[in-house]
LOROMI-103096 format. One record per residue: x, y, z of N, C-alpha, C, O, CB in turn. Coordinates in steps of 0.001 Angstrom, whole numbers, padded with zeros to 6 digits, always signed. Glycine has a CB too. Layout:
BEGIN
XYZXYZXYZXYZXYZ;...
This chain:
BEGIN
+101506+103570+093789+100851+103217+093743+100159+104078+095195+100858+104273+096188+101128+101977+093404;+098711+104530+095115+098495+105710+095710+097485+104875+097141+096908+103823+096866+097645+107002+094475;+097401+105292+098182+096532+104889+098769+095396+106112+099511+095608+107271+099869+097245+104012+099588;+094490+105498+099536+092955+106975+099928+093088+106861+101669+092692+105759+102046+090486+106287+099223;+093343+107347+102286+092710+107683+103679+091786+107512+104321+090794+108091+103879+092585+108479+103880;+091574+106733+105562+090308+106555+105673+090220+107038+107236+091172+107511+107857+089829+105044+105257;+088974+106843+107729+088519+107511+108944+089213+107062+109578+089463+105912+109217+087320+107473+109442;+090250+107679+111290+090711+107071+111694+092197+106323+111607+092757+105844+112593+089963+106757+111646;+092692+106308+110371+094334+106219+110083+095041+107288+110210+094819+108498+110205+094711+105831+108793;+095955+106598+110328+097164+107526+110978+098659+107401+109326+098680+106573+108415+097888+106391+113136;+099381+108262+109518+100652+107923+108737+101427+106903+109147+102149+106530+108222+101499+108938+108674;+101611+106197+110297+101956+105063+110791+102054+103913+110412+102825+102983+110176+101518+104937+111443;+100603+104396+110428+099299+103065+110081+099461+102269+108747+099732+101150+108310+097596+103787+109873;+099098+103660+108336+099225+103239+106452+100944+102845+106306+101033+102140+105301+098764+105089+105069;+101927+102983+106751+103317+103079+106450+103417+101313+107262+104339+100587+106892+104316+104764+107275;+102968+101079+107738+102868+099304+108880+101837+098805+107656+102010+097980+106759+101770+099323+111226;+101235+099251+107835+100034+098081+106493+101052+097813+105175+101312+096757+104600+098111+099280+105561;+101497+099098+104941+102622+098578+103370+103718+098624+103381+104344+099155+102464+102631+099268+102109;+104465+097910+104751+105334+097567+105073+106488+098190+104344+107397+097696+103678+105176+096450+105105;+106017+100070+104839+107165+101253+104447+107626+101611+105651+106958+101168+106584+106655+102642+103653;+108680+102360+105975+108833+102955+106950+107914+104662+106605+107430+105057+105544+110507+102861+107219;+107962+105345+107966+107273+105936+108003+108177+107499+106950+107631+108495+106477+106790+105828+109531;+109863+107040+106913+110431+107881+106306+110123+107593+104862+110573+108444+104096+111730+107929+106687;+109568+106756+104392+109550+106386+103071+108472+106965+102553+108522+107596+101497+109566+105039+102840;+107597+106836+103118+106401+107814+102798+106311+109106+102966+105995+109842+102031+105433+107537+103375;+106515+109452+103901+107018+111064+104162+107773+111551+102944+107597+112751+102735+108113+111244+105536;+108717+110818+101927+109633+111508+101234+108906+111204+099918+109256+111711+098852+111198+111069+101423;+107968+110426+100031+107371+109938+098714+105725+110998+098543+105037+111061+097524+107061+107884+098894;+105473+111672+099795+104567+112602+099776+105021+113473+100210+104719+113512+101403+103561+112435+100237;+105941+114693+099785+106311+116232+100254+105481+117131+100548+105876+118033+101287+106953+116911+099423;+104278+117147+100123+103503+117936+100625+102877+118082+101975+102321+119032+102526+102823+117879+099957;+103279+116164+102546+102719+116471+103891+103788+116897+104737+104889+116348+104703+102007+115301+104528;+103468+118008+105620+103940+119075+106451+104232+118118+107842+105357+117725+108151+102721+120440+106615;+103385+117920+108366+103386+117307+109720+102602+115589+109308+101655+115599+108522+102309+118506+110992;+103102+114169+109920+102530+113063+109588+101171+113022+110608+100319+112147+110457+103605+111854+109712;+101080+113872+111467+100045+114057+112485+098625+114818+111636+097466+114762+112047+100767+115104+113830;+099113+115545+110319+098112+116167+109818+097965+115541+108299+098404+115851+107191+098357+117702+109936;+096833+114146+109001+096680+113668+107174+094205+113404+107375+093314+113182+108195+098268+110887+106693;+094385+113594+106351+092444+113698+106540+092459+112463+105774+093444+111936+105257+091244+115287+105665;+091167+112033+105761+090162+111250+105274+090103+111616+104012+089967+112829+103849+088943+111331+105921;+090198+110569+102486+089762+110922+101572+091132+111912+100829+090923+112548+099796+088400+111507+101989;+092131+111917+101331+093527+112719+101403+094441+111275+100736+094542+110226+101372+094077+113373+103406;+095014+111480+099430+095404+110190+098616+097008+110402+098581+097671+111382+098242+094631+110096+096921;+097383+109140+099049+098897+108728+099747+099859+108545+098970+099283+107524+098594+098976+107516+100494;+100670+108552+098433+101800+107648+098014+102399+106644+098564+103106+106845+099551+102651+108186+097826;+102252+105456+098077+102445+104735+098645+104154+104081+097510+103904+103419+096503+100937+103985+098936;+105552+104356+097835+106615+103964+097576+106726+102538+096853+106408+101569+097542+107209+104081+098678;+107147+102307+095531+108028+100803+095415+106435+099504+095108+106551+098319+094798+109208+100385+097577;+105128+100260+095329+104500+099560+095133+104043+100021+093249+104205+101197+092925+103569+099550+096396;+103689+099354+092547+102996+099961+091259+101654+099721+091415+101224+098819+092133+103452+099364+089872;+100590+100891+090439+099602+100945+090624+098594+100185+090113+098296+100335+088928+099518+101791+090535;+097728+099002+091130+096941+098266+091148+096621+097907+089403+096914+097023+088598+095916+098845+092074;+095772+099302+089427+095211+099194+087596+096284+098802+086568+095870+098337+085506+094665+100826+086917;+097423+098913+086721+098590+098245+085845+098891+096612+085593+099685+096021+084861+099826+098730+086475;+098015+096232+086419+098210+094981+086781+096892+094621+086277+095804+095130+086548+098591+094687+088261;+097361+093023+084989+095984+092628+085032+095095+091829+085944+093873+091696+085879+095874+092126+084129;+096131+091217+086989+095407+089974+087754+094936+090679+088745+095532+091553+089375+096283+088679+088291;+093783+090273+088897+093303+090272+090842+092563+089800+091153+091582+089578+090442+092896+091278+091647;+092695+089347+092595+092147+087979+093171+091047+088090+093918+090927+089313+093983+093064+087273+094006;+090059+087574+094599+088658+087465+094895+089062+086058+095801+089639+084997+095563+087458+087354+093399;+088446+086663+096907+088057+085661+098481+086753+085433+098499+086164+086495+098301+088342+086408+100076;+085927+084421+098664+085041+084696+098988+085015+083486+100340+085451+082344+100194+084106+084812+097813;+084564+083880+101318+084997+083336+102421+083739+082090+102927+083913+081119+103663+085284+084636+103487;+082375+082576+102181+081701+081449+102358+081405+080388+101270+080524+079529+101236+080655+081839+102826;+082210+080636+100549+082471+079241+099506+084215+078442+099844+084720+077371+099510+082437+079992+097436;+084722+079701+100710+086077+079613+100616+087109+078799+099869+087761+077768+100030+086294+079468+101557;+086879+080139+098616+087571+079782+097831+088381+081284+097116+088066+082407+097511+086691+078851+096998;+089217+081102+096260+089709+082179+095586+090164+081781+094351+090717+080769+093921+090673+082831+096271;+089656+083223+093712+090053+082902+092337+090826+084249+091536+091011+085459+091668+088632+082426+091532;+091096+083205+090700+092166+084714+089984+091855+085098+088961+091511+084294+088094+093683+084595+089618;+091878+086751+088675+091360+086665+087536+092376+087278+086597+093324+087829+087158+090062+087242+087531;+092359+087287+085285+093344+088452+084382+092777+088679+083886+092091+087799+083367+094428+088407+083623;+092503+090217+083544+091293+091202+082664+090437+091046+082722+089787+090936+081682+091115+091364+081531;+089613+090884+084395+088210+090273+084708+087291+089360+084391+086062+089300+084433+087630+090846+084638;+088833+088128+083815+088261+086751+083370+089061+086043+084631+090170+086412+085017+088698+086138+081557;+088383+085080+085136+088759+084033+086037+089215+082744+085426+088648+081820+084843+087677+083763+086883;+090596+083054+085813+091876+082255+085782+091582+080434+085572+091518+079518+084752+092698+082624+087373;+091432+080948+087599+091537+079562+088459+091241+079798+089645+091617+080809+090237+092834+078868+088531;+090578+078962+090109+089916+078532+091534+090518+077702+092540+090636+076542+092146+088778+077848+091328;+090875+077872+093527+091669+077696+094593+090578+077444+095682+089612+078202+095592+092667+078914+094839;+090531+076241+097012+090115+076079+097833+090952+076730+098772+092121+076709+098387+089827+075008+097870;+090816+077216+099700+091221+077826+101044+090902+077776+102112+089717+078014+102346+091206+078702+101128;+091936+077402+103380+091009+078072+104517+091020+079282+105138+091515+080326+104714+091034+077455+105484;+090421+079081+106219+090431+080733+106567+089921+080975+107839+089480+079940+108339+089539+081652+105585;+089781+082298+108791+089779+082437+109634+088671+082171+110342+087647+082661+109867+090189+083204+109640;+088469+081104+112034+087645+080858+112525+087183+081550+113253+087857+082524+113589+087729+080126+112809;+085917+081383+113794+084760+082497+114481+085580+083408+115614+085091+084505+115882+083289+081545+115406;+086413+083132+116072+087058+084100+117028+087669+085090+116254+087347+086268+116412+088082+083483+117962;+088614+084715+115338+090113+085100+114463+089678+085659+113141+090584+085911+112347+091210+083639+114094;+088210+085941+112702+087105+085592+111548+088468+086492+110401+089077+087411+110948+084901+086561+111815;+088877+086117+108732+089686+087355+107929+088883+088366+108009+087718+088275+108397+090049+087173+106374;+089513+089554+107600+088800+090553+107598+088332+090308+105803+088724+089661+104832+089694+091998+108194;+087398+091160+106114+086468+091642+104462+087104+093292+104450+087436+094128+105291+084011+091641+104603;+087039+093170+102802+087667+094053+102519+088787+094871+101351+088444+095968+101791+087884+093869+103267;+089318+095065+100786+089881+095549+099375+091528+095476+099505+091861+096264+100390+089334+097261+098992;+092562+094874+098992+093712+095237+100055+094891+094904+098706+094683+094618+097526+093808+093989+101861;+095814+095037+099268+096662+094676+097797+097843+093706+098625+098022+093726+099843+097509+096416+096745;+098529+092929+097715+099597+092377+097808+101116+093223+098253+101422+094095+097440+099572+091800+096605;+101854+093094+099167+102610+094118+099567+104041+093627+099535+104959+094319+099093+102171+094618+100881;+104196+092390+100026+105315+091950+099682+105150+090031+100272+104267+089343+100784+106575+093089+100460;+106370+089859+099876+106229+087871+099814+107479+087597+100970+108335+088461+101160+106821+086840+097683;+107479+086668+101503+108569+085863+101877+108401+084203+101986+107772+083353+102617+108968+086409+103165;+109354+084330+100984+109533+082464+101019+109800+081901+102094+110177+082574+103053+110647+081815+100226;+109675+080645+102168+109926+079602+103544+109951+080490+105164+110728+080306+106101+111752+078746+103305;+108621+081636+105035+108114+081727+106365+108937+080841+107677+109701+081141+108594+106624+081233+106193;+108368+079750+107226+108395+079006+109106+106949+078839+109403+105859+079238+108992+109138+080264+110643;+107562+077892+110504+105689+077966+111353+104543+076844+110609+104625+075809+109947+104722+079993+110963;+103423+077743+111163+102196+077240+110014+102104+078133+108513+100986+077967+108023+100511+077482+110838;+102698+078740+107938+102916+079531+106686+103143+078702+105621+102709+079077+104532+104014+080460+106760;+103921+077304+105712+104483+076954+104722+105150+077342+103805+106114+077926+104300+104031+076631+104393;+105217+077365+102498+106419+077601+101906+106500+078797+101336+107550+079164+100809+106723+076718+101051;+105495+079498+101365+105870+081417+101509+104351+082093+101810+103314+081556+102201+106623+082335+099582;+104721+083808+101388+103649+083994+102908+103645+085015+101589+104662+085077+100899+104090+084375+105122;+102353+085894+101225+102065+086943+100673+101468+087819+101716+100529+087348+102357+101305+086698+099578;+101879+089037+101983+101344+089948+102773+100326+091234+102239+100756+092112+101490+102466+090404+103370;+099253+091211+102624+098126+091775+103200+098811+093320+103337+099832+093637+103947+097590+090940+104693;+097910+094141+102574+097813+095822+103064+096853+095825+104160+095892+096594+104140+097203+096986+101810;+097106+094820+105337+096424+094685+106684+097415+094281+107328+097755+093186+106880+095236+093793+106864;+098033+094601+108129+098887+094100+109000+098796+093087+109821+098149+093025+110867+099146+094818+109581;+099414+092343+109362+099077+090808+110291+098204+090051+109657+097666+089161+110314+098381+090943+111796;+097775+090250+107941+097086+089061+107249+097575+089053+106133+097696+090082+105469+095661+089036+107116;+097948+087874+105727+097854+087420+104188+097480+085759+103309+096638+084868+103417+099259+087773+103797;+098354+085975+102677+097762+084345+101880+098756+083807+101869+099762+084438+101543+097127+084175+100304;+098837+082434+102223+100145+082209+102494+100171+080024+102328+099082+079479+102146+100507+083132+104399;+100990+079460+102389+100995+078119+102547+100619+077519+103728+100176+078247+104616+102068+077720+102292;+100743+075908+103977+100182+075986+104899+101375+074329+105314+101875+073715+104372+098311+076149+104710;+101660+073820+107000+102341+072980+106917+101267+071919+107555+101655+070813+107929+103671+073277+107471;+100143+072245+107639+098576+071348+107725+097829+071358+107066+096724+071776+107411+097746+071472+108530;+098125+070792+105481+096506+070353+104254+095156+070300+104903+094265+071028+104464+096521+068556+103501;+094894+069356+106087+094348+069372+106011+093028+070297+106643+091808+070153+106723+094704+068621+105907;+093964+071249+107008+093228+072563+107401+092704+073731+105823+092311+074895+105897+094569+073474+108576;+092845+073103+104873+092424+073592+103440+090405+073260+103723+089695+072468+104342+093473+072296+101816;+090304+074029+103132+088402+074202+103126+087818+074508+104658+086710+073974+104713+087482+072435+102574;+088070+075032+105677+087955+074729+106615+088718+076681+107599+089546+077569+107392+088718+073019+106612;+087770+076318+108512+087680+077683+109089+088519+077203+110366+088144+076458+111271+085998+078368+109369;+090014+077965+110156+090944+077061+110990+092077+078143+111752+092414+077991+112927+091786+075826+109869;+092661+079387+110767+093338+080283+110641+093040+081459+112027+092059+081464+112771+093074+080681+109202;+093883+082122+112047+093645+083353+112704+093435+084627+112010+093559+085792+112390+094610+083539+113479;+093078+084093+110870+092194+085405+110025+093178+085100+108351+093036+085721+107297+092591+087663+111045;+093959+084157+108592+094685+084958+106914+093747+083470+106216+092915+082692+106684+097386+085006+106530;+094565+083664+104615+093583+082646+103616+095025+082163+103416+096036+082769+103060+092408+083282+102026;+094745+080532+103846+095367+079545+103626+095268+078564+102292+094196+078222+101794+095133+079020+104634;+096548+078179+101812+096467+077812+100668+097138+076721+100589+098247+076998+101047+096768+078644+099866;+097112+075226+100156+098298+073949+099508+099487+074785+099506+099355+076007+099449+098011+073220+097680;+100480+074318+099556+101271+075043+099394+101996+074758+098006+102888+075554+097712+101941+075038+100491;+101759+073844+097219+101888+073596+095528+100389+075257+094777+100383+076043+093829+101025+071023+095064;+099585+074987+095782+098538+076586+095018+099398+078060+095656+099174+078968+094856+096228+076690+095940;+100041+078421+096496+100383+079199+096948+101693+079711+095755+101673+080835+095254+100545+078781+098342;+102702+078754+095455+103566+079001+094799+103165+079452+093426+103440+080466+092785+104299+078053+094883;+102160+078006+093069+101712+078325+091390+101127+079941+091136+101648+080638+090265+100241+077127+090887;+099827+080530+092114+099369+081620+092866+100763+083159+092475+100548+084186+091831+099278+080901+094800;+102074+082723+093156+102964+083683+093471+103022+083752+091731+102541+084588+090967+104423+083277+094587;+103632+082802+091520+104806+083461+090525+103583+083854+089074+104060+084243+088008+106464+081921+090004;+102074+083692+089232+101656+084726+088445+101226+086019+088603+100733+086696+087701+100963+084379+087968;+101481+086525+090229+100685+087835+090544+102097+089027+091066+103258+088616+091065+099289+087433+092072;+101942+089675+091251+103048+090512+091833+102875+091281+092393+101892+091847+091916+103756+090992+091281;+103342+091966+093537+102920+092836+094385+102307+093730+094234+102952+094371+093405+103529+093186+094858;+101163+094451+094546+100763+095245+094063+099191+095071+093461+098419+095947+093071+101714+095489+093347;+099015+093621+093534+098014+092744+092954+097119+092977+094062+097446+092957+095248+098418+091171+092620;+095206+093346+093291+094488+093478+094154+094016+092594+094756+093910+091567+094086+093845+094017+093914;+093705+092538+095662+092868+091291+096568+091655+091810+097179+091634+092940+097667+093766+090643+097888;+090245+090733+097175+089173+091783+097543+088415+090171+097981+087989+089243+097293+088360+093141+096044;+088525+090448+099699+087681+089144+100484+086228+089936+100706+086186+091018+101290+088519+088532+102304;+085436+089495+100352+084271+088841+100468+083512+088290+101301+084224+087342+101631+084299+088254+099999;+082215+088150+102116+081655+087484+103023+081658+086018+102250+081179+085028+102804+080261+088149+103476;
């Protein structure tokens, strides 16, 4: 997978976002002589993740409608109700990918956590089903446990996730 460096990003920030070590990122990018010498627009190879364009699935999240839609080859397959971030801890808008997954993460995260390529954010189940459809999270996207398990069975790591207002 390729990441395009954005203004203000460091190699350490990029490594953390994709849950890779700086050493792994440097090994996959032998042209980078010094970690501090990257620039906006530069392509960074992220090891261990497939190219998102090779994955037929994509996910779109509408914060306004509190809906997550799964697409296969651009065709909507299923739509799920979700909980989103509250006013002071809003869900980030942008384009991300699923970088890893953790079953049974504990706490409010329900039965599964799908990490997004924005550190600290993910799509996950919940221990509070009444929160679905509401603005109650610390920025993550909450799903019913059965729904996040169904979604995770279909989408691999590297799947694109677009979050829109």
